[in-house]
C-alpha positions in Angstrom: -11.8 5.1 -7.4 -11.0 6.2 -3.9 -9.6 9.7 -3.1 -7.7 10.2 0.4 -7.7 13.7 2.1 -5.6 14.4 5.5 -6.1 17.6 7.5 -3.5 18.6 10.1 -3.2 14.7 11.3 -1.4 14.1 14.5 -1.1 10.6 15.8 0.5 10.1 19.1 1.6 6.9 21.3 0.7 6.4 24.5 3.8 8.3 26.1 2.6 11.4 24.2 5.3 11.0 21.5 4.1 12.0 18.2 4.3 9.7 15.2 2.8 12.0 12.8 2.8 15.6 13.0 0.2 17.9 11.1 0.1 15.6 7.8 -2.0 17.4 5.2 -2.4 16.1 1.7 -5.1 15.5 -1.2 -4.5 12.2 -3.0 -6.5 12.1 -5.8 -8.6 9.4 -7.0 -7.0 7.0 -9.9 -3.2 8.3 -8.7 -0.8 6.0 -7.9 1.2 7.4 -4.8 4.4 5.9 -3.4 5.0 6.8 0.3 8.7 7.1 1.2 11.1 7.7 3.9 13.6 6.3 6.4 12.7 3.5 8.9 10.7 5.0 11.6 9.5 8.2 9.3 5.7 7.2 9.9 4.9 5.6 6.7 3.1 2.5 8.4 1.4 4.7 10.9 0.0 6.8 8.0 -1.3 3.6 6.2 -2.9 2.5 9.6 -4.7 5.8 9.9 -5.8 5.5 6.4 -7.2 2.0 7.1 -8.8 3.0 10.4 -6.5 0.9 12.4 -5.4 4.0 14.3 -7.3 7.1 15.1 -5.7 10.7 14.8 -4.9 12.3 18.0 -5.9 15.6 16.4 -7.1 16.4 12.6 -9.1 14.3 10.4 -8.3 11.7 7.8 -10.9 10.9 5.1 -11.2 8.1 2.6 -13.6 8.5 -0.4 -15.4 11.1 1.9 -15.5 9.1 5.1 -13.6 8.8 8.3 -11.8 5.5 8.1 -11.7 5.0 12.0 -15.6 4.6 12.1 -15.1 1.2 10.5 -17.4 1.5 7.3 -17.7 -1.8 6.4 -19.3 -1.2 3.2 -16.1 1.1 2.3 -13.7 -1.7 3.4 -15.0 -4.1 0.6 -13.4 -1.8 -2.1 -10.0 -1.8 -0.3 -7.3 -4.2 -0.8 -4.7 -4.1 2.3 -1.3 -5.8 1.6 1.0 -5.6 4.7 3.5 -8.0 6.4 1.7 -7.6 9.3 -1.3 -9.8 7.8 -0.8 -13.0 9.7 -2.4 -16.2 7.8 -3.4 -19.4 9.6 -0.3 -21.8 9.7 -2.4 -25.0 8.8 -4.5 -23.4 6.0 -3.9 -24.0 2.6 -3.7 -21.3 -0.3 -7.1 -22.2 -1.4 -8.2 -22.1 2.1 -7.0 -18.6 2.6 -8.6 -17.7 -0.7 -11.8 -19.0 0.1 -12.0 -17.2 3.3 -11.5 -13.9 1.6 -14.5 -14.4 -0.6 -16.8 -14.0 2.0 -15.9 -10.2 2.6 -15.7 -9.0 -1.1 -19.0 -9.1 -3.1 -16.9 -8.3 -6.3 -14.5 -11.1 -5.4 -13.7 -13.0 -8.9 -13.0 -16.9 -8.1 -12.6 -17.2 -11.7 -9.3 -15.5 -11.4 -8.1 -17.6 -8.6 -6.5 -20.6 -10.5 -4.8 -18.5 -13.2 -3.2 -16.2 -10.6 -2.1 -18.9 -8.5 -0.4 -20.6 -11.5 0.9 -16.9 -12.7 2.4 -16.5 -9.1 3.9 -20.0 -9.0 1.7 -21.2 -6.1 0.0 -24.7 -5.6 -3.7 -24.3 -4.4 -3.0 -27.1 -1.9 0.2 -25.6 -0.4 0.0 -25.1 3.5 1.1 -21.6 4.6 3.6 -23.3 7.1 5.3 -24.6 4.1 5.5 -21.6 2.4 8.7 -18.8 2.4 8.0 -15.3 3.6 7.8 -14.4 -0.3 5.4 -17.1 -1.1 3.1 -16.2 1.4 2.9 -12.5 0.2 2.2 -14.1 -3.2 -0.8 -15.7 -1.9 -1.8 -12.4 -0.3 -1.3 -10.7 -3.9 -3.6 -13.1 -5.4 -6.3 -12.6 -3.0 -6.0 -8.8 -3.4 -6.3 -9.1 -7.2 -9.1 -11.3 -7.0 -11.0 -8.7 -4.9 -11.1 -6.2 -7.7 -10.6 -3.4 -5.2 -10.9 0.4 -5.9 -8.0 1.2 -3.3 -4.9 -0.5 -3.1 -3.0 0.0 0.3 0.4 -1.9 0.2 2.9 -1.4 3.2 6.3 -2.6 2.2 5.7 -6.2 0.9 7.9 -5.9 -2.0 11.0 -6.2 0.1 10.2 -9.8 0.8 9.4 -10.6 -2.9 12.3 -12.0 -4.9 13.3 -9.7 -8.0 11.2 -11.5 -10.2 8.3 -11.4 -7.8 8.7 -7.6 -7.7 8.9 -7.0 -11.1 5.8 -9.1 -11.8 4.0 -7.0 -8.8 4.9 -3.7 -10.2 4.0 -4.6 -13.5 0.6 -6.1 -12.4 0.0 -2.8 -10.4 0.8 -0.7 -13.3 -1.6 -2.6 -15.4 -4.7 -2.6 -12.6 -3.9 1.3 -12.4 -3.9 1.8 -15.7 -6.8 -0.5 -16.8 -9.3 0.0 -13.8 -8.4 3.5 -12.5 -7.8 2.0 -9.1 -5.9 4.3 -6.5 -2.8 2.9 -5.2 -1.0 4.0 -2.1 2.3 1.8 -1.9 4.9 2.5 1.0 8.4 1.3 0.0 12.0 1.8 0.3 12.9 0.0 -3.1 12.8 3.1 -5.5 13.9 1.2 -8.2 10.5 -0.6 -8.4 8.7 2.7 -9.1 10.1 3.5 -12.3 7.7 4.3 -14.9 5.0 3.3 -12.2 4.0 5.9 -9.6 2.5 8.8 -10.7 3.1 10.9 -7.4 5.6 10.5 -4.1 4.8 11.7 -0.9 8.0 11.6 1.3 7.8 11.8 5.1 10.6 12.8 7.3 10.5 12.3 11.3 6.5 12.2 11.2 6.4 15.2 8.9 5.4 15.6 5.4 8.2 17.0 3.4 6.9 16.6 -0.1 3.9 15.5 -2.1 4.4 16.1 -5.8 3.8 14.5 -9.1 6.8 12.5 -9.9 7.4 14.7 -12.9 7.6 18.1 -11.0 9.7 16.4 -8.3 12.2 15.3 -10.9 12.3 18.5 -12.3 13.3 20.1 -9.0 16.1 17.6 -8.3 19.6 18.1 -9.6 19.9 14.5 -10.4 18.3 12.1 -13.0 17.8 9.5 -10.4 14.6 9.5 -8.6 16.6 7.6 -5.8 19.1 10.1 -5.5 16.5 13.0 -5.6 14.6 11.4 -2.5 17.6 10.6 -0.7 18.7 14.3 -1.0 15.4 15.7 0.0 15.6 13.2 3.1 19.0 14.4 4.1 18.4 18.1 3.8 18.2 19.3 7.5 
């Protein structure tokens, strides 16, 4: 299980504008944390920093005690990254993409490929160019599940899944979280998907951390029984 710790993390772009401003938190190993916020709040930038794709301008971020920007290959083998930014060669088949993934993940379980492809309605011989955006993400989900990771880092992909796919995805994540104790970081704006799945929420607003709490504690502090209404109210506060 991977824990994630941020200490006064600031991330700026070339013109000096800060995307993240003094973000500090500690995500416990084995937690399921939903990362929430308006478009442009910094969710993707935070996940990119956790993955090591960006270096903090100041402060530090640690994943399982190591700085991800140092490109720790051994650590990356334990992380499944799901994002719309992941491109797949258009002329590859689903099975060819999965075969490519096997090379990087020593715990990869080939025996899971066929049943997972069938469960997610993807033909092994289907070419990526002929798949819809949602079907491409289904292939990516199958690859991630076969990796048997200790940490899932998920950036918004539920938005391109249909309602059946989203329900299946959330049920699968919940099962993996409970059965293997994997740590899950899930950036999304579809709060209905989080019912009975997320253990913690982290809310960003204009690049600043405004909430990091257990879902149960957050709901106790809200004047509404709806998680979506509670999050919206927190974001709308001046």
